[in-house]
N, C-alpha and C positions, 0 to 999 in steps of 0.2 A: 638367475635371471627371470625364470618363469614365475617365481614367487613375487618378485618386484612388480611384474606386469599384473598379476592377479591382485596384489595389494592396491595398485593404482586404480584398477577397475572397480574394486570394492569402495575405494574412496569416492569415485564418481557416483556410485550408486547411493552412498550415504549422503553425498552432497545434493543429489536430486530429491531425496527425502527431506532434507533440512531446508530446501528452498522455500517451502511454504511456512516455515517456522521462523521465530525471531533469530535463531542461530544463523540463518541465511545459507546460501549455496556455498560461498567461499569459506565461510566459517566452519561449516560441516566438512568441507573438503580438507582444509588444513588441519583441523582437529583430528580427523581420522588418518591423515597422512603422517602427522608427527607422533601420535600416540598409538592408535590402532583403529581399524575400521569398526571393530566391535564397540570400543569406547565412543567413537563418533556416532555410531548408530544409537547407542543408549542416550547420549546427550541430545541427538536429534529427536528421538521419540519423547523425551521428557520436556523438551523445550516447548514453550507456549506458542500457539499460532500467531502469525502476524496480525496486528490490529489494522483493519482497514476502516478508514474514515468513510462512512456511508455517504455523507454529503459530498465529499470530494470525489468519490468514485462515480456518483451519478451526476455531478455538476449542478446540484440543486441547492446551492447556497448563494448568498448575496456576493456579488463581485465577479460572477462568472461572465464570460463573454458569450453572448447569444449570437451565433453565426447566422441564424436564419434572419433575424431582424437587424443584425449588425449594430447592435446597441449593447451597452453594458447594463446588466441588471441593476447595478447601483444607481445609474441614471434613471432607469425606469421607476425604481422605488422612490427616489427623490421627487420625481414629477408626480407620482401618485400621492405622496404625502402632502406636497404643495397644493394639489387639487382638493384634497380633503380639508385642509386648513382654510382655503378660500371659500369652500362651500359652507363651512361652519361659521365663518365670519359674516357671510351673506344671509345666514339664517335658514339655509336649506337643510 
């Protein structure tokens, strides 16, 4: 019984390591649960890190909702482009 508890504890440790990898928390947990925490640890360590889309993480891409102005950035870009076209057609 003690071995089973230690096995589960090691599975959770491997899962916490795999959390920031493409393997993921639950992938690392179940891999180490079914095979071995050592095998799960090896897969967690060689797994590539998760790719984070920098634009989505910072909210700096077209289409985000700007809570401060309560406007969509897409609407703002459309208005800006319309103003540029008008100024060009007027000769400014």
